[in-house]
Structures are given as C-alpha cells and as structure tokens.
C-alpha positions in Angstrom: 0.0 0.0 0.0 1.2 3.5 -0.8 1.7 6.1 2.0 -1.3 8.0 0.7 -3.6 5.0 0.8 -2.5 4.2 4.4 -3.1 7.8 5.4 -6.6 7.7 3.8 -7.4 4.4 5.6 -6.5 5.9 9.0 -8.3 9.1 8.2 -11.5 7.1 7.4 -11.1 5.0 10.6 -10.7 8.2 12.6 -13.8 9.6 11.0 -15.8 6.5 12.2 -14.5 7.0 15.7 -15.5 10.7 15.5 -19.0 9.8 14.3 -19.3 7.3 17.1 -18.3 9.8 19.7 -20.8 12.3 18.3 -23.5 9.6 18.8 -22.3 8.8 22.3 -22.6 12.5 23.2 -26.1 12.7 21.8 -25.0 15.0 19.0 -25.9 12.6 16.3 -29.1 10.6 16.1 -29.4 6.9 15.9 -31.0 7.2 12.4 -27.9 8.8 11.1 -25.6 6.2 12.6 -27.9 3.4 11.2 -27.7 5.0 7.7 -23.9 5.3 7.9 -23.6 1.6 8.9 -26.1 0.6 6.2 -24.1 2.5 3.5 -20.9 0.9 4.7 -22.0 -2.7 4.3 -24.4 -2.4 1.3 -23.4 -3.3 -2.2 -22.2 -0.6 -4.5 -24.8 0.8 -7.0 -23.3 -1.5 -9.7 -23.8 -4.5 -7.4 -20.2 -5.1 -6.4 -19.6 -6.0 -2.8 -18.3 -3.4 -0.3 -14.5 -3.3 -0.1 -12.5 -4.4 2.9 -12.0 -0.8 4.1 -15.7 -0.1 4.3 -16.3 -3.3 6.4 -13.4 -2.2 8.6 -15.0 1.2 9.0 -18.3 -0.3 10.0 -16.5 -2.4 12.6 -14.6 0.6 13.9 -17.9 2.5 14.3 -19.6 -0.4 16.1 -16.6 -0.8 18.3 -16.9 2.9 19.3 -20.6 3.0 20.0 -20.9 -0.6 21.2 -23.3 -1.3 24.1 -24.7 2.2 24.1 -26.1 1.7 20.6 -27.4 -1.8 21.3 -29.2 -0.7 24.4 -30.6 2.5 22.9 -34.4 2.4 23.3 -34.9 3.8 19.8 -34.1 0.4 18.3 -30.3 -0.2 18.1 -30.6 -3.8 19.0 -33.4 -4.3 16.5 -31.4 -2.7 13.8 -28.4 -4.9 14.6 -30.4 -8.1 14.8 -32.6 -7.5 11.7 -30.4 -5.7 9.3 -26.7 -5.3 10.2 -25.8 -8.7 11.6 -27.6 -10.7 8.8 -25.7 -8.5 6.3 -22.4 -9.2 7.9 -23.2 -13.0 7.9 -24.0 -12.7 4.2 -20.7 -11.0 3.5 -18.9 -13.6 5.5 -20.2 -16.3 3.2 -18.6 -14.4 0.3 -15.4 -14.1 2.3 -15.3 -17.9 2.7 -15.7 -18.2 -1.0 -12.6 -16.0 -1.4 -14.5 -13.3 -3.3 -13.1 -10.8 -0.9 -11.3 -10.7 2.4 -12.8 -9.2 5.5 -10.7 -8.3 8.6 -12.8 -6.9 11.3 
C-alpha cells in the first residue's frame, strides 16, 4: 500500500471514531448512525460488494458505539439483529468463497 492509501485508511477510521463519539454524546441521532452503517455494508450501486476498508470502517464505528447503541431504546438492537448482523453474515459467506477478504 502506498503512503497516501495508508493515510486515507487511518483518516477514514478516525472519522468512524469521530461519528461514534458524536453519537455517544447525543450530538448525532441513531438514524444517522444506522444510515452510515447501512451504507458501509451495502453493495455498490453497480452490485459489487463493499470493499474491505468499508467493512473495517463499520467495525470501527460499532466498536466505538458498542453497548450504548445496542441498548438504545430507539431500536439499536433491533437494527443490529434485523439488518446489520444478517448482512455481515451474508458478507462472511462471500469471504469464505474467497470473493473478498474481511478483517474486522
């Protein structure tokens, strides 16, 4: 990886931590966080799978917001159980088929 690509990766991961901290301080709504997570793990408009960096960003965001998001009465656990976790499981099947690698 080039120096610029590494810098971009760490910048994106720092942005996920920042977004998570905004949520933890009630400066960002759950709906916004849900949309960010959804966009990170959804396929591209052309149908291609999300790249490894997008999956890593989703994991970084979830690591930051963790239990606070899951226990949010506005439906964090419901979102994780009904949309996010099934999507990660689906992506894991592709990873096992060597269509892409996922390090989370």
